[in-house]
C-alpha distance (Angstrom), angle and dihedral (degrees) to the residues before:
residue distance angle dihedral
M1 . . .
V2 3.75 . .
P3 3.82 113.9 .
R4 3.90 116.2 -125.2
V5 3.92 116.3 -121.3
H6 3.79 118.3 -153.6
S7 3.95 112.1 -152.4
N8 3.74 127.5 177.6
L9 3.79 107.5 -138.1
S10 3.68 97.9 179.5
T11 3.79 118.0 113.4
P12 3.82 109.5 -96.3
G13 3.97 114.2 -104.3
I14 3.83 93.4 26.7
Q15 3.80 92.3 131.1
T16 3.81 90.8 52.7
L17 3.77 89.5 50.5
K18 3.71 93.6 50.3
L19 3.76 92.4 49.9
T20 3.82 89.2 48.2
Q21 3.82 89.4 52.4
F22 3.81 92.1 49.7
I23 3.78 90.5 52.6
L24 3.70 94.1 47.9
K25 3.89 89.9 49.8
A26 3.77 90.7 50.3
I27 3.91 92.2 48.4
T28 3.81 88.5 49.3
L29 3.70 93.8 49.9
V30 3.83 91.3 47.6
G31 3.87 89.4 49.1
V32 3.84 92.7 48.5
T33 3.76 89.0 50.2
L34 3.83 95.6 48.5
T35 3.83 89.1 44.5
A36 3.83 91.0 53.7
S37 3.85 90.0 45.9
F38 3.75 94.3 50.1
W39 3.89 88.9 45.6
W40 3.79 91.3 52.8
T41 3.86 93.2 43.7
G42 3.80 90.0 48.4
T43 3.76 94.1 49.6
T44 3.81 91.6 48.3
L45 3.95 90.4 50.2
H46 3.79 91.4 49.0
K47 3.84 91.0 50.0
N48 3.81 91.0 48.8
I49 3.88 91.4 45.6
D50 3.94 90.3 49.4
G51 3.73 88.0 50.1
L52 3.73 94.0 50.0
E53 3.88 90.5 47.7
D54 3.77 90.9 52.1
Q55 3.85 90.3 51.0
I56 3.82 91.2 47.6
H57 3.79 90.4 50.5
T58 3.76 91.6 48.3
I59 3.94 88.8 49.1
M60 3.83 92.9 50.1
V61 3.84 92.2 47.9
Q62 3.76 91.5 49.4
T63 3.80 91.7 45.1
K64 3.75 91.8 53.4
Q65 3.87 91.1 49.6
I66 3.82 87.6 51.8
V67 3.85 91.0 48.2
D68 3.90 92.1 47.2
Q69 3.78 90.9 48.1
A70 3.77 91.5 47.9
K71 3.82 91.3 52.5
T72 3.75 90.4 52.0
H73 3.89 85.8 58.8
E74 3.86 91.4 43.8
I75 3.82 92.2 -112.4
D76 3.79 113.5 144.8
L77 3.90 112.7 -137.4
S78 3.84 96.1 169.8
D79 3.86 120.4 136.9
H80 3.81 90.1 -105.1
A81 3.88 93.6 51.1
I82 3.77 89.4 48.6
Q83 3.73 94.3 52.3
Q84 3.82 90.9 53.8
L85 3.91 90.6 52.2
P86 3.93 93.3 93.8
E87 3.80 91.3 56.4
Q88 3.73 91.5 47.7
I89 3.77 94.8 47.3
S90 3.82 87.4 50.4
F91 3.70 90.8 51.3
V92 3.84 93.3 48.3
K93 3.84 90.1 50.6
Q94 3.80 91.3 53.2
V95 3.77 90.4 50.1
R96 3.87 90.6 47.1
E97 3.81 89.0 50.4
R98 3.85 91.5 48.8
V99 3.80 93.4 47.3
G100 3.71 88.3 64.8
F101 3.84 91.3 54.9
S102 3.94 112.0 107.9
W103 3.69 119.1 -149.0
T104 3.78 88.3 -172.3
Q105 3.86 89.7 58.9
L106 3.79 91.0 48.6
L107 3.85 95.5 52.2
T108 3.76 90.4 43.7
D109 3.86 91.9 51.6
L110 3.84 88.9 46.2
E111 3.68 93.5 50.1
A112 3.80 90.5 50.9
A113 3.86 88.0 54.5
L114 3.89 100.2 43.4
P115 3.80 118.5 94.1
G116 3.76 112.9 -130.5
S117 3.83 92.2 -112.3
I118 3.86 93.4 60.9
R119 3.82 119.1 94.9
M120 3.77 116.5 -157.9
N121 3.88 116.1 -146.4
A122 3.87 98.3 175.9
V123 3.75 139.4 4.9
S124 3.83 119.5 -167.8
L125 3.78 133.6 166.3
E126 3.89 131.6 -142.4
E127 3.79 98.3 -142.7
K128 3.89 97.0 -160.5
T129 3.85 94.0 53.9
N130 3.83 100.5 23.8
T131 3.78 90.0 -125.8
V132 3.65 119.3 156.9
L133 3.91 119.6 -144.2
L134 3.73 113.7 -153.1
N135 3.69 126.5 -168.9
G136 3.82 120.1 -176.7
S137 3.69 149.9 119.1
T138 3.78 137.9 -119.4
Q139 3.85 137.0 179.9
S140 3.80 99.7 -109.7
L141 3.68 144.7 15.3
Q142 3.77 88.8 -116.9
D143 3.87 88.2 64.6
L144 3.86 89.4 50.3
N145 3.71 92.2 53.2
Q146 3.76 90.3 47.5
L147 3.82 88.8 53.3
I148 3.84 93.8 48.7
H149 4.03 87.8 49.3
R150 3.83 94.3 49.5
L151 3.79 92.4 47.3
E152 3.87 90.1 51.3
T153 3.69 92.3 49.9
H154 3.75 96.3 44.4
P155 3.85 111.8 97.7
A156 3.77 94.2 -132.0
F157 3.88 96.9 52.1
H158 3.82 134.9 59.8
D159 3.74 144.4 147.9
V160 3.82 97.4 45.2
I161 3.80 116.3 -166.0
L162 3.68 120.1 -172.1
S163 3.73 103.2 -146.8
Q164 3.84 98.4 -174.1
H165 3.75 143.6 -21.9
A166 3.79 134.0 -175.6
N167 3.80 139.6 173.7
K168 3.71 118.1 -117.6
Q169 3.85 127.9 -171.5
K170 3.71 120.1 -128.4
K171 3.81 115.2 -122.6
E172 3.78 93.7 -140.4
T173 3.73 96.2 51.7
Q174 3.82 118.5 23.0
D175 3.70 94.8 -168.5
Q176 3.89 92.8 63.2
S177 3.95 121.1 70.9
T178 3.77 128.7 -170.8
T179 3.75 125.9 -146.4
V180 3.76 113.6 -134.3
F181 3.82 119.3 -166.9
S182 3.71 148.7 176.0
M183 3.70 125.5 -152.3
K184 3.84 143.5 165.8
V185 3.83 125.1 -141.9
F186 3.78 131.5 173.9
Y187 3.72 115.7 -118.9
D188 3.86 127.4 -155.8
P189 3.76 109.6 -156.0
N190 3.75 90.1 -169.2
H191 3.79 100.7 55.7
P192 3.90 119.4 141.9
Q193 3.75 95.3 -98.7
A194 3.90 93.0 53.5
K195 3.74 91.2 46.9
A196 3.86 90.7 50.2
K197 3.74 89.8 53.9
K198 3.78 94.8 48.8
S199 3.82 92.2 50.3
């Protein structure tokens, strides 16, 4: 009986070569996939950039048209003028608020709070703080105290501050004196009674 002989006729290292080929194919496939992904992302970004550039160009053209139209109407839309807009808006707001102030209402409220014995010489208003400055005279300190009390209890006035007061003798009658005074009081033009009258 003839013995069987097993002989491997394949080239030495063929398994290693196949493994290497598989790894190279995998790397190539990953590279192609990444390249396609980068290409698609780049194309999308370029489209978005082109769209933004078109929008910016359109906005610049429209802005130039608006500036040109403003110049024809003598309106300054320069950067310096635009930076000053907040201050101008604040000023206009203050003016609008002051337009709504009624001197008639103030004098009406003041008349309601004044005792009959009080004589007013001057009434002025600090607009920023709505503080009323009162200068007047009365026959006695009791009348002055009554004035302060009536101002404090009136819904339109509060925070009365008596700046100064002094007694002065009348030239005609030396036995009679007059108390002159100056005071500050905060005035609320939007107090409930004023709103009720407006409505």
